[in-house]
C-alpha positions in Angstrom: 1.2 -9.1 -98.0 2.8 -6.3 -95.9 5.5 -7.3 -93.6 4.4 -4.7 -91.1 0.8 -3.9 -90.4 0.9 -0.5 -88.8 -2.2 0.9 -87.0 -3.8 3.8 -88.9 -3.3 6.2 -86.0 0.4 5.5 -86.0 0.7 6.1 -89.8 -1.3 9.3 -89.5 0.9 10.6 -86.6 4.0 9.9 -88.6 2.6 11.7 -91.7 1.7 14.7 -89.5 5.2 14.6 -88.0 6.8 14.8 -91.5 4.4 17.6 -92.5 5.2 19.6 -89.4 8.9 19.0 -89.8 8.8 20.3 -93.4 6.6 23.3 -92.2 9.4 24.3 -89.8 11.8 24.8 -92.7 9.7 27.8 -93.8 10.5 30.9 -91.8 7.1 32.1 -90.6 5.6 33.3 -87.4 4.2 30.6 -85.2 7.3 28.4 -85.3 7.0 27.8 -81.6 3.7 26.2 -82.1 5.1 24.0 -84.8 8.0 22.9 -82.5 5.6 22.0 -79.8 3.4 20.0 -82.2 6.5 18.2 -83.4 7.4 17.3 -79.8 3.8 16.1 -79.1 3.8 13.9 -82.2 7.2 12.5 -81.4 6.0 11.4 -78.0 2.8 9.9 -79.5 4.8 7.9 -82.0 7.5 6.8 -79.6 5.0 5.8 -76.9 2.7 3.9 -79.3 1.8 0.4 -78.1 2.8 -1.0 -81.5 6.5 -0.7 -80.5 6.0 -3.1 -77.6 4.9 -5.9 -79.9 7.2 -8.5 -81.4 7.1 -6.7 -84.8 8.0 -3.3 -83.3 11.6 -3.6 -84.4 14.1 -0.9 -85.7 13.3 -2.1 -89.2 9.6 -1.4 -88.6 10.5 2.2 -87.5 12.3 2.7 -90.8 9.5 1.2 -92.8 6.9 3.4 -91.0 8.9 6.5 -91.9 9.2 5.3 -95.5 5.5 4.6 -95.8 4.5 7.8 -94.2 6.4 9.8 -96.8 9.5 10.6 -94.8 11.7 9.9 -97.8 9.8 12.3 -100.0 12.0 14.9 -101.5 11.0 18.5 -102.0 10.6 19.7 -105.5 13.8 20.8 -107.1 15.9 18.6 -104.8 18.7 16.7 -106.6 
């Protein structure tokens, strides 16, 4: 059984956050839109009601990032 049961919308927002963050690493036009999206996602994640529950601990935040793929490494990374 999972220690943390994250709402689906919170997991999706964190996955989108990581995808957007990685997209910003590529020098392309439209980076301003990506930065704005990253900020909106950050607000959505930080303000989610899950964090006001007893299980919304710092450890839960780390686990959310891990589950959402935040620790994925790009190909070729050592």
